[in-house]
N, CA, C and O atoms as a GROMACS GRO file, in nm:
protein
  248
    1MET      N    1   2.986   7.951  12.016
    1MET     CA    2   2.949   8.032  12.132
    1MET      C    3   2.964   8.180  12.101
    1MET      O    4   2.875   8.259  12.134
    2THR      N    5   3.072   8.219  12.040
    2THR     CA    6   3.097   8.359  12.010
    2THR      C    7   2.996   8.412  11.909
    2THR      O    8   2.948   8.525  11.921
    3ASN      N    9   2.962   8.331  11.809
    3ASN     CA   10   2.865   8.373  11.708
    3ASN      C   11   2.728   8.397  11.770
    3ASN      O   12   2.658   8.492  11.733
    4LYS      N   13   2.689   8.311  11.864
    4LYS     CA   14   2.559   8.327  11.930
    4LYS      C   15   2.557   8.456  12.012
    4LYS      O   16   2.457   8.527  12.014
    5LEU      N   17   2.667   8.486  12.078
    5LEU     CA   18   2.676   8.608  12.159
    5LEU      C   19   2.667   8.732  12.070
    5LEU      O   20   2.596   8.827  12.103
    6ILE      N   21   2.738   8.731  11.960
    6ILE     CA   22   2.735   8.845  11.867
    6ILE      C   23   2.595   8.862  11.808
    6ILE      O   24   2.546   8.974  11.795
    7THR      N   25   2.532   8.752  11.771
    7THR     CA   26   2.396   8.757  11.718
    7THR      C   27   2.300   8.812  11.823
    7THR      O   28   2.214   8.894  11.792
    8PHE      N   29   2.314   8.766  11.946
    8PHE     CA   30   2.228   8.814  12.055
    8PHE      C   31   2.243   8.965  12.072
    8PHE      O   32   2.144   9.036  12.085
    9ILE      N   33   2.366   9.014  12.073
    9ILE     CA   34   2.390   9.156  12.093
    9ILE      C   35   2.332   9.238  11.977
    9ILE      O   36   2.271   9.342  12.000
   10LYS      N   37   2.349   9.191  11.854
   10LYS     CA   38   2.294   9.261  11.738
   10LYS      C   39   2.142   9.265  11.743
   10LYS      O   40   2.081   9.369  11.716
   11GLU      N   41   2.080   9.152  11.777
   11GLU     CA   42   1.934   9.147  11.785
   11GLU      C   43   1.882   9.233  11.900
   11GLU      O   44   1.777   9.297  11.887
   12SER      N   45   1.953   9.235  12.010
   12SER     CA   46   1.913   9.318  12.123
   12SER      C   47   1.918   9.466  12.086
   12SER      O   48   1.827   9.543  12.118
   13LYS      N   49   2.025   9.505  12.017
   13LYS     CA   50   2.038   9.644  11.973
   13LYS      C   51   1.925   9.680  11.877
   13LYS      O   52   1.868   9.789  11.886
   14ALA      N   53   1.891   9.589  11.785
   14ALA     CA   54   1.783   9.614  11.689
   14ALA      C   55   1.649   9.631  11.761
   14ALA      O   56   1.570   9.718  11.724
   15GLU      N   57   1.624   9.551  11.862
   15GLU     CA   58   1.500   9.562  11.938
   15GLU      C   59   1.495   9.692  12.017
   15GLU      O   60   1.390   9.756  12.024
   16LEU      N   61   1.607   9.732  12.076
   16LEU     CA   62   1.610   9.857  12.152
   16LEU      C   63   1.589   9.978  12.062
   16LEU      O   64   1.538  10.080  12.108
   17MET      N   65   1.625   9.968  11.937
   17MET     CA   66   1.601  10.078  11.844
   17MET      C   67   1.452  10.095  11.813
   17MET      O   68   1.409  10.203  11.773
   18LYS      N   69   1.373   9.990  11.832
   18LYS     CA   70   1.229   9.994  11.807
   18LYS      C   71   1.150  10.053  11.924
   18LYS      O   72   1.033  10.088  11.908
   19VAL      N   73   1.212  10.063  12.040
   19VAL     CA   74   1.143  10.108  12.160
   19VAL      C   75   1.112  10.258  12.150
   19VAL      O   76   1.198  10.336  12.109
   20ASN      N   77   0.991  10.295  12.188
   20ASN     CA   78   0.955  10.437  12.197
   20ASN      C   79   0.987  10.485  12.338
   20ASN      O   80   0.910  10.461  12.431
   21TRP      N   81   1.100  10.551  12.353
   21TRP     CA   82   1.143  10.597  12.484
   21TRP      C   83   1.066  10.722  12.524
   21TRP      O   84   1.030  10.803  12.439
   22LEU      N   85   1.040  10.736  12.653
   22LEU     CA   86   0.972  10.855  12.704
   22LEU      C   87   1.065  10.975  12.697
   22LEU      O   88   1.188  10.962  12.701
   23THR      N   89   1.004  11.092  12.686
   23THR     CA   90   1.084  11.214  12.692
   23THR      C   91   1.118  11.243  12.837
   23THR      O   92   1.062  11.183  12.929
   24LYS      N   93   1.210  11.334  12.858
   24LYS     CA   94   1.250  11.370  12.994
   24LYS      C   95   1.130  11.426  13.072
   24LYS      O   96   1.112  11.395  13.189
   25LYS      N   97   1.049  11.508  13.006
   25LYS     CA   98   0.932  11.569  13.070
   25LYS      C   99   0.831  11.461  13.111
   25LYS      O  100   0.776  11.465  13.221
   26GLN      N  101   0.807  11.365  13.022
   26GLN     CA  102   0.714  11.256  13.054
   26GLN      C  103   0.765  11.173  13.172
   26GLN      O  104   0.688  11.137  13.261
   27THR      N  105   0.895  11.145  13.171
   27THR     CA  106   0.953  11.066  13.280
   27THR      C  107   0.937  11.137  13.414
   27THR      O  108   0.901  11.075  13.514
   28ILE      N  109   0.963  11.267  13.415
   28ILE     CA  110   0.948  11.344  13.538
   28ILE      C  111   0.803  11.347  13.583
   28ILE      O  112   0.774  11.329  13.701
   29ASN      N  113   0.711  11.370  13.488
   29ASN     CA  114   0.568  11.375  13.523
   29ASN      C  115   0.519  11.242  13.580
   29ASN      O  116   0.449  11.241  13.682
   30TYR      N  117   0.556  11.132  13.517
   30TYR     CA  118   0.512  11.001  13.565
   30TYR      C  119   0.576  10.968  13.700
   30TYR      O  120   0.512  10.908  13.786
   31THR      N  121   0.700  11.008  13.718
   31THR     CA  122   0.766  10.985  13.847
   31THR      C  123   0.695  11.062  13.958
   31THR      O  124   0.669  11.009  14.065
   32LEU      N  125   0.665  11.189  13.931
   32LEU     CA  126   0.594  11.270  14.031
   32LEU      C  127   0.455  11.215  14.059
   32LEU      O  128   0.408  11.219  14.172
   33LEU      N  129   0.390  11.163  13.957
   33LEU     CA  130   0.257  11.103  13.975
   33LEU      C  131   0.266  10.981  14.066
   33LEU      O  132   0.184  10.965  14.156
   34VAL      N  133   0.363  10.896  14.043
   34VAL     CA  134   0.380  10.775  14.126
   34VAL      C  135   0.413  10.814  14.270
   34VAL      O  136   0.358  10.756  14.363
   35VAL      N  137   0.502  10.911  14.288
   35VAL     CA  138   0.538  10.954  14.423
   35VAL      C  139   0.416  11.015  14.492
   35VAL      O  140   0.392  10.988  14.610
   36GLY      N  141   0.340  11.097  14.421
   36GLY     CA  142   0.220  11.159  14.479
   36GLY      C  143   0.116  11.057  14.520
   36GLY      O  144   0.060  11.066  14.630
   37ILE      N  145   0.088  10.962  14.434
   37ILE     CA  146  -0.010  10.858  14.467
   37ILE      C  147   0.039  10.773  14.583
   37ILE      O  148  -0.039  10.736  14.671
   38SER      N  149   0.168  10.742  14.586
   38SER     CA  150   0.225  10.664  14.696
   38SER      C  151   0.210  10.738  14.828
   38SER      O  152   0.174  10.677  14.929
   39LEU      N  153   0.236  10.868  14.828
   39LEU     CA  154   0.220  10.946  14.950
   39LEU      C  155   0.074  10.952  14.994
   39LEU      O  156   0.044  10.942  15.113
   40ALA      N  157  -0.016  10.969  14.898
   40ALA     CA  158  -0.159  10.974  14.931
   40ALA      C  159  -0.205  10.842  14.993
   40ALA      O  160  -0.278  10.842  15.092
   41VAL      N  161  -0.164  10.731  14.934
   41VAL     CA  162  -0.202  10.600  14.988
   41VAL      C  163  -0.141  10.580  15.126
   41VAL      O  164  -0.206  10.527  15.216
   42ALA      N  165  -0.015  10.622  15.144
   42ALA     CA  166   0.051  10.608  15.274
   42ALA      C  167  -0.022  10.690  15.381
   42ALA      O  168  -0.043  10.642  15.492
   43LEU      N  169  -0.060  10.813  15.346
   43LEU     CA  170  -0.134  10.896  15.442
   43LEU      C  171  -0.270  10.836  15.475
   43LEU      O  172  -0.313  10.836  15.590
   44PHE      N  173  -0.338  10.785  15.374
   44PHE     CA  174  -0.469  10.723  15.395
   44PHE      C  175  -0.457  10.602  15.487
   44PHE      O  176  -0.533  10.588  15.583
   45LEU      N  177  -0.363  10.513  15.457
   45LEU     CA  178  -0.346  10.393  15.540
   45LEU      C  179  -0.296  10.428  15.679
   45LEU      O  180  -0.335  10.365  15.777
   46GLY      N  181  -0.210  10.529  15.689
   46GLY     CA  182  -0.164  10.574  15.820
   46GLY      C  183  -0.279  10.630  15.901
   46GLY      O  184  -0.287  10.607  16.022
   47GLY      N  185  -0.368  10.705  15.836
   47GLY     CA  186  -0.486  10.758  15.904
   47GLY      C  187  -0.577  10.647  15.953
   47GLY      O  188  -0.629  10.654  16.064
   48LEU      N  189  -0.598  10.547  15.870
   48LEU     CA  190  -0.679  10.433  15.913
   48LEU      C  191  -0.616  10.361  16.031
   48LEU      O  192  -0.686  10.318  16.123
   49ASP      N  193  -0.485  10.348  16.029
   49ASP     CA  194  -0.414  10.282  16.138
   49ASP      C  195  -0.433  10.358  16.269
   49ASP      O  196  -0.460  10.298  16.373
   50VAL      N  197  -0.417  10.489  16.262
   50VAL     CA  198  -0.436  10.572  16.382
   50VAL      C  199  -0.580  10.562  16.430
   50VAL      O  200  -0.605  10.546  16.550
   51PHE      N  201  -0.675  10.573  16.338
   51PHE     CA  202  -0.816  10.568  16.373
   51PHE      C  203  -0.852  10.436  16.442
   51PHE      O  204  -0.913  10.436  16.549
   52PHE      N  205  -0.814  10.325  16.380
   52PHE     CA  206  -0.849  10.195  16.439
   52PHE      C  207  -0.769  10.168  16.567
   52PHE      O  208  -0.818  10.098  16.656
   53GLY      N  209  -0.649  10.221  16.576
   53GLY     CA  210  -0.573  10.208  16.700
   53GLY      C  211  -0.641  10.278  16.815
   53GLY      O  212  -0.651  10.224  16.925
   54LYS      N  213  -0.689  10.400  16.790
   54LYS     CA  214  -0.762  10.473  16.895
   54LYS      C  215  -0.894  10.405  16.928
   54LYS      O  216  -0.935  10.401  17.044
   55LEU      N  217  -0.959  10.352  16.827
   55LEU     CA  218  -1.084  10.279  16.848
   55LEU      C  219  -1.060  10.157  16.937
   55LEU      O  220  -1.138  10.130  17.028
   56LEU      N  221  -0.953  10.085  16.911
   56LEU     CA  222  -0.920   9.969  16.995
   56LEU      C  223  -0.890  10.011  17.138
   56LEU      O  224  -0.936   9.947  17.232
   57ASP      N  225  -0.813  10.117  17.153
   57ASP     CA  226  -0.778  10.165  17.288
   57ASP      C  227  -0.902  10.208  17.365
   57ASP      O  228  -0.914  10.180  17.484
   58LYS      N  229  -0.994  10.276  17.298
   58LYS     CA  230  -1.111  10.330  17.366
   58LYS      C  231  -1.212  10.222  17.404
   58LYS      O  232  -1.263  10.223  17.516
   59PHE      N  233  -1.242  10.132  17.314
   59PHE     CA  234  -1.352  10.039  17.338
   59PHE      C  235  -1.309   9.897  17.377
   59PHE      O  236  -1.384   9.828  17.446
   60ILE      N  237  -1.194   9.854  17.336
   60ILE     CA  238  -1.158   9.714  17.359
   60ILE      C  239  -1.050   9.699  17.464
   60ILE      O  240  -1.060   9.611  17.549
   61LEU      N  241  -0.948   9.782  17.460
   61LEU     CA  242  -0.833   9.764  17.549
   61LEU      C  243  -0.838   9.853  17.673
   61LEU      O  244  -0.737   9.866  17.742
   62LYS      N  245  -0.949   9.911  17.703
   62LYS     CA  246  -0.968  10.000  17.817
   62LYS      C  247  -0.857   9.990  17.914
   62LYS      O  248  -0.858  10.059  18.016
   0.00000   0.00000   0.00000
């Protein structure tokens, strides 16, 4: 059991050394991009919700 755990940890460390990690600038840029797109989608869907809500009130739910 102990040998398997040690082997797992060594192999995990070796694999992590192969990973191409993002730079701090790239991480910040991608984070801002995701937040910006999320806000844009939220505003768009919120606008549709308001529009269709008013449409329902005006024509269907008089």
